[in-house]
N, C-alpha and C positions, 0 to 999 in steps of 0.2 A: 504493500500500500504506500502510495506516495503521500507526502505531507500536503495537506490542503491549506491554502492561503486565502484569507478573506479578500485581500486586495487583488490577487491574481486569478482566483477561481470563482469567487462569488460576486464581487462587484461588477465584473463584466456581464453578468446575467441581468443587470438592472433593466436594460431596454427590453429584453425578451419578457421579463416578468411584468413590466409595465403594459406591454401589448396584450399579454394574456389577461391581466386584470381589467384592462380597458374593454376587451371583448365581453367580459362578464358583467362589469358594472355599467358600461356605457357612459361613464362620467370621468373626465380627466383628473379632477381633484381627488375623487375617491380612489382611482387607480394609483395615483401617486402615494396616497396614504397607505394603500394596500402594500405597495412595494416597500415603503419605509417600515411598516409593521413586519413584513416578511424578513427584511434584513435584520431587524432587531431579534426576531424569534430565532433565525438561523444563527446569529451571533451568540445568543444565549445557550444554544445547544452545541457550542464549539467543542465541548468535551466528547461529544458523540460522533463527530465528523468522521473519525477513522473507522467507525463501524458501518458507515453508509457505503452502499455499492456505487451510488451515483449522487454526488452532491447537487448536480443540476436537477435531477429528477426530484430530489428532496425539496429543493427551493421552489420548483414549479408546483409541487403538491401543496406546500404551505401557502404559496401565493393563491392558487386556485381556491383552496378552502377558505382563506380569509376573504377573497373577493366574493365568493358565493354567500358567505355569512353577511357581509356588508350589503350586498345587493338585495338579499332577502329582507334585511332590516329596513332598508330604504324603499322597498318595493320599486326597484329601479325602473325608470321610464325608458321607453324604447326610442331613444334618440338615435339619429343616424350617426354612424361612426365616420368621422371625416377621413377621406383617403389621403392623409398627409404623407404616408410613407410610400405611396405608390409611385413608381417611376412612370412619368408621362411619356407615352409613345411620341416619337418625333413626328409631328404632324406637318403636312405640306401646306397648311393654311389654317386660318382661324376657325373655319367651319369644321374641318377635320378634328381640330383640337377640342372644339365644343362637343362634337359627337363622342369623342373618346372620353371626355370628362363625364358626360351623361351616362355612358355605358358603365364607367367605374362606379358612379353613384348608385346605379341600379344594382350592380353586383354586390356592393357593400350593403345595400338595403336588403337584398335577398339573403345574404349571409347573416345579417342581423335578425332576420325572421326565422332562422333555423332554431330548433330546440337547443337549449344550452349545451348539452353534451356534444351534439354534432358540430355546433359552432366552435367549441373549444378544441375538438379534435381537428377540425379544418385549420384553425389558427396554428395549432402546434405542428401539424404535418405540412401543410401547403405554404404557410407563411414563415414559420420558424424553422422548418426543415428537420424536425425531430424524427427519430426512428419509431417504428411501430412499437418496439419493445419499450422505449422510454415513455411513449404516450400511455401504454398499458400500465406501466408502473405508476405514473402520475395520477391517472384516473381510476386506478384499481379495477381494470377490466382485463379480459384476455386479449391477446393480439388479434385474434379472430373477430372479437366484438369491435375492436378499434377499426379494423378493415371494413367490416360491414357498415358501421356507422359513417365512416368516411365515404364509402361508395354511395350510400343512400343520400348523404348530404350533397355530394357532387351531382348526383342524378336529379335531386329536387331543384337545385339551383339551375342546372342545365335546362330542365323542363320548363320551369317558371320563366327563365330568360328567353327561351325560344317562344313561348306563348306570348310574352309581352312584345318581343321584337316582331313576330309575325302577325299577331292578331290584336295587339294593344290591350291584352287582358291583364 
C-alpha cells in the first residue's frame, strides 16, 4: 500500500466531487458545501486511509451520500444545470453556435430529468470517466446493475432527444 497524501491524492478530486454533488443537489452553493463537508469527513478518517482499497471511491461515496442527504432536506428544485464545463463545438457561424448551445441545453435538461441513480451513474461514467467497478463501489451496486442503469439512461435520453428533434414532443 502506498502512502496516501491529502494534498496529492484527495485535493485533486475536488472538481470531480463538486460535479457529482452538483448533479445531485442542482445548487452550486450546496454542492460547494457538500465538497467542503466531504473533505472534512475524509480528513477526519485519515487514520483509516491505509485500509481503503480506493481513496477516490471512498471520497465519491461520502460526497454522494452527503449530497443526497442535503438535497432530501432541501427538497431540491429541478433547476437546469448550466453547461459550463462543456466544450463548445467550433461553429462556422452564429447560427450554428446557437443551434449547438440549444442542443446542449436540451441534453442537460434530459439528463437532469433522469432518476437520481441513472443521473449519477451517467455523470460518473460518461463525464468523469470512472470505471464500472469504481461506480459499483461508490453506489453499492453490482457492475451489472451499473451497466444496465447506464444503458437505460442513455436509451431514455436518446429516445427523448430524437422525439423532440423530430416531432417537437
